[in-house]
C-alpha atoms as one frame of an Amber mdcrd trajectory, in Angstrom:
protein
  -1.780  72.778  75.858  -2.716  76.355  76.686   0.593  76.641  78.569   2.666
  75.528  75.600   3.672  79.122  74.800   5.162  79.523  78.284   7.287  76.407
  77.891   8.545  77.547  74.474   9.613  80.869  75.988  11.391  79.124  78.881
  13.279  76.890  76.446  14.352  79.884  74.342  15.470  81.818  77.416  17.582
  78.974  78.804  19.089  78.307  75.365  20.220  81.933  75.194  21.534  81.890
  78.769  23.525  78.778  77.915  25.487  80.739  75.295  26.371  83.555  77.700
  29.610  82.079  79.157  31.030  81.341  75.691  30.212  84.681  74.058  30.333
  87.032  77.035  34.048  86.673  77.779  35.010  89.740  75.716  32.643  92.045
  77.575  33.750  90.741  80.974  37.377  91.503  80.059  36.409  94.937  78.720
  34.742  96.328  81.840  34.098  95.523  85.480  31.180  93.200  86.259  29.210
  95.947  88.003  29.649  98.343  85.065  28.639  95.616  82.622  25.595  94.581
  84.668  24.586  98.159  85.509  24.804  99.352  81.898  23.021  96.299  80.535
  20.020  96.535  82.820  19.985 100.326  82.719  19.643 100.318  78.938  17.077
  97.490  79.092  14.993  99.478  81.574  15.235 102.627  79.430  14.083 100.800
  76.299  11.156  99.206  78.132  10.070 102.536  79.608  10.234 104.074  76.124
   8.068 101.218  74.872   5.504 101.988  77.578   5.492 105.650  76.548   5.167
 104.887  72.827   2.268 102.500  73.493   0.714 105.113  75.830   0.715 102.860
  78.875   1.203 105.833  81.194  -0.533 104.118  84.106   2.488 101.823  84.393
   4.481 104.812  85.701   2.097 105.174  88.649   2.742 102.103  90.740   1.845
 101.470  94.353   4.495 101.400  97.052   3.984  97.649  97.359   4.701  97.030
  93.668   7.733  99.345  93.674   9.054  97.523  96.737   8.651  94.179  94.967
  10.440  95.591  91.884  13.270  96.898  94.077  13.612  93.474  95.704  13.769
  91.870  92.243  16.473  94.322  91.190  18.423  93.584  94.363  18.082  89.790
  94.069  18.126  89.165  90.317  20.440  91.926  89.133  22.826  92.951  91.907
  23.168  89.830  94.080  22.783  87.183  91.379  25.375  88.741  89.062  27.589
  89.996  91.874  27.908  86.629  93.613  28.375  84.889  90.254  31.359  87.030
  89.247  32.815  86.878  92.753  32.505  83.117  92.790  34.100  82.662  89.368
  37.079  84.675  90.609  37.815  82.041  93.261  36.414  78.741  92.002  36.381
  76.650  88.852  33.798  76.503  86.078  33.125  72.840  86.940  32.366  73.630
  90.562  30.154  76.489  89.434  28.139  74.340  87.043  27.663  71.560  89.605
  26.531  73.929  92.335  24.128  75.602  89.894  22.478  72.195  89.472  20.864
  72.525  92.895  19.142  75.766  91.860  15.837  74.236  90.664  15.566  72.110
  93.810  16.177  75.198  95.915  13.462  77.038  93.985  11.002  74.179  94.531
  11.636  74.205  98.297  11.232  77.975  98.549   8.087  77.857  96.397   6.514
  75.429  98.848   7.585  77.377 101.942   6.554  80.840 100.785   3.795  80.471
  98.175   2.451  77.021  99.036   3.345  75.545  95.637   4.250  71.843  95.655
   5.102  69.470  92.823   3.848  65.898  92.772   6.241  62.937  93.052   6.540
  62.903  89.255   7.782  66.492  89.329  10.419  65.760  91.958  11.525  62.708
  89.967  11.904  64.919  86.894  14.044  67.430  88.812  16.233  64.618  90.172
  16.758  63.101  86.699  17.602  66.513  85.221  20.062  67.150  88.058  21.809
  63.827  87.357  21.904  64.694  83.663  23.395  68.146  84.307  26.082  66.672
  86.583  26.875  64.060  83.909  27.344  66.776  81.295  29.571  68.917  83.506
  31.718  66.023  84.796  31.806  64.342  81.346  30.706  61.151  83.077  33.775
  60.979  85.283  33.092  60.124  88.913  36.638  61.252  89.766  35.757  64.826
  88.770  32.987  64.901  91.365  34.923  63.043  94.081  38.019  65.254  93.691
  36.231  68.609  93.852  37.993  71.187  96.018  35.583  73.623  97.651  36.500
  77.164  98.715  34.948  80.571  99.419  34.086  80.924  95.732  31.719  77.967
  95.962  29.866  79.699  98.785  29.420  82.741  96.547  27.998  80.541  93.760
  25.632  78.952  96.253  24.465  82.427  97.315  24.132  83.301  93.624  21.717
  80.397  93.126  19.832  81.233  96.317  19.341  84.839  95.185  17.997  83.665
  91.811  15.570  81.243  93.469  14.365  84.081  95.698  14.032  86.263  92.589
  11.636  83.716  91.051   9.532  83.485  94.233   9.322  87.248  94.816   8.398
  87.757  91.146   5.265  85.665  91.688   4.118  88.157  94.332   3.685  90.763
  91.586   1.446  88.536  89.479  -1.712  90.437  88.504  -0.486  93.695  90.067
   1.735  94.948  87.241   2.436  94.024  83.612   5.465  91.891  82.798   7.113
  94.637  80.730   6.616  97.218  83.457   7.876  94.869  86.178  11.026  94.108
  84.172  11.578  97.812  83.518  11.248  98.861  87.147  13.325  95.967  88.516
  15.999  96.621  85.872  16.118 100.299  86.822  16.469  99.570  90.536  19.034
  96.829  89.892  21.095  99.077  87.621  21.173 101.906  90.182  22.200  99.449
  92.903  25.078  98.168  90.759  26.476 101.670  90.244  25.981 102.638  93.893
  27.749  99.502  95.175  30.453  99.918  92.503  31.080 103.517  93.547  31.275
 102.613  97.224  33.659  99.690  96.600  35.608 101.522  93.866  35.027  98.697
  91.357  33.707 100.701  88.400  36.176 100.618  85.522  36.378 100.201  81.745
  39.461  98.743  80.066  41.628 100.943  77.840  42.280  98.028  75.462  38.948
  97.897  73.669  38.167  96.862  70.136  35.358  99.304  69.396  33.477  97.397
  66.742  33.723  94.077  68.591  32.525  95.664  71.822  29.620  97.250  69.959
  28.632  93.971  68.337  28.846  91.965  71.542  27.065  94.715  73.498  24.261
  94.741  70.955  23.827  90.979  71.238  24.002  91.023  75.045  21.454  93.839
  75.210  19.004  92.243  72.796  19.231  88.831  74.464  18.940  90.322  77.944
  15.897  92.373  76.965  14.123  89.314  75.605  15.196  86.890  78.327  14.091
  88.815  81.383  10.745  89.905  79.935  10.058  86.380  78.661  11.175  84.726
  81.903   8.995  86.940  84.120   6.032  86.354  81.820   6.465  82.573  81.562
   7.260  81.984  85.249   3.951  83.555  86.301   2.190  81.293  83.807   3.578
  77.900  84.874   4.717  78.454  88.462   8.104  78.760  90.148   8.925  75.045
  90.415   8.300  74.201  86.772  10.023  77.343  85.499  13.048  76.642  87.688
  13.454  73.141  86.227  14.241  74.634  82.818  17.519  75.985  84.203  18.927
  72.495  83.631  18.891  73.260  79.890  21.638  75.865  80.439  24.585  73.411
  80.842  23.184  71.378  77.941  23.345  74.468  75.714  26.809  75.318  77.010
  28.077  71.872  76.038  26.499  72.199  72.576  28.163  75.595  72.021  31.518
  74.208  73.149  31.327  71.279  70.723  29.905  73.269  67.790  31.839  76.536
  67.952  34.838  75.948  70.227  35.970  72.588  68.795  35.597  70.825  72.129
  35.303  66.996  71.997  31.880  65.389  72.373  31.665  62.588  74.940  29.084
  59.830  75.019  28.413  60.710  78.646  27.436  64.244  77.597  24.921  62.865
  75.100  23.457  60.643  77.815  23.427  63.577  80.233  21.638  65.726  77.674
  18.956  63.095  77.163  18.495  62.832  80.934  18.085  66.615  81.214  15.441
  66.640  78.479  13.612  63.647  79.962  13.641  65.201  83.428  12.287  68.532
  82.216   9.489  66.748  80.316   8.508  64.816  83.463   8.486  68.015  85.513
   6.333  69.789  82.931   3.852  66.893  82.913   3.590  66.835  86.699   0.849
  68.691  88.503   1.287  71.595  90.889  -0.563  71.298  94.193  -1.153  74.449
  96.204  -0.938  74.194  99.979  -4.267  74.952 101.600  -4.570  77.828 104.021
  -5.878  77.314 107.549  -9.148  79.012 106.562  -9.625  76.586 103.647  -8.917
  73.601 105.883 -11.510  74.728 108.455 -14.184  75.263 105.824 -13.504  71.958
 104.042 -13.500  70.056 107.337 -16.937  71.415 108.174 -18.308  70.833 104.670
 -16.717  67.608 103.320 -19.044  67.663 100.313 -17.137  70.685  99.047 -13.775
  68.901  98.960 -14.347  67.285  95.566 -15.566  70.550  94.053 -12.654  72.447
  95.615 -10.047  70.053  94.173 -11.777  70.082  90.786 -11.598  73.887  90.676
  -7.871  73.775  91.423  -7.267  71.236  88.624  -9.276  73.404  86.218  -7.123
  76.446  87.010  -3.918  74.417  86.483  -4.946  73.103  83.049
């Protein structure tokens, strides 16, 4: 139960991210994606750095080259590539294709977590991910098999796939900074690097623009909401992901389409289908199974050699791992 706070944060983050497509349309129409992303993360980074100054955490401004490199990689993967490929993909493909491709994200994260950090879910965890994936596909397709069978794939779908891959890599790389830097500082530095990259790429590609047809007060209100939600989400996500592991954190992404469907029905007068209710229940059930599963860390070659020579230590070794997980 000591990890309950992490799960609450992950639920809140994915609930907020689920509202983004419905309420972010105005800002996307008002300015180019790179301007929007660069400004958002630039302001977030500035506010977090100010927080560090106010709380006199001056040591957070003196990071090692290794930590700054990790933060730069996070900015590149989670800010520039993730958002860039998402907007590029949406320009060429449909929202349905996008949502279905995004459903493979948690599975991709689980595979990368095993390959690069030795983190592996039990069979119960994989079952939970599979059930959540089925639930997400049911929500997006509204229970129609024809929607899935008649999908037309194009270059935009490749961009969405790369978008999901970059986010999975973002989660894995973020774990490398665990214990080396505070969550607030990591989010600030990665946001700064990501923001600068957005403006540099935008300047090179000549894709930095702001629309002349702006409703000032609406833009201010939506910008305020986007900024506040972004500030909370990325700090909370980085904090919670280091607490529960990449695989379990990634499984919560399935809540995003569930939230999107709820927003559509509640605020956009979209019809509610029985299949969507069933899909939502499957998503929730799958996430619960994944949370209840155990995470097994892959042993290193040194550990294997030691444990082979001293078999009496195996039970104590496994018990120590279980104690750390609980």
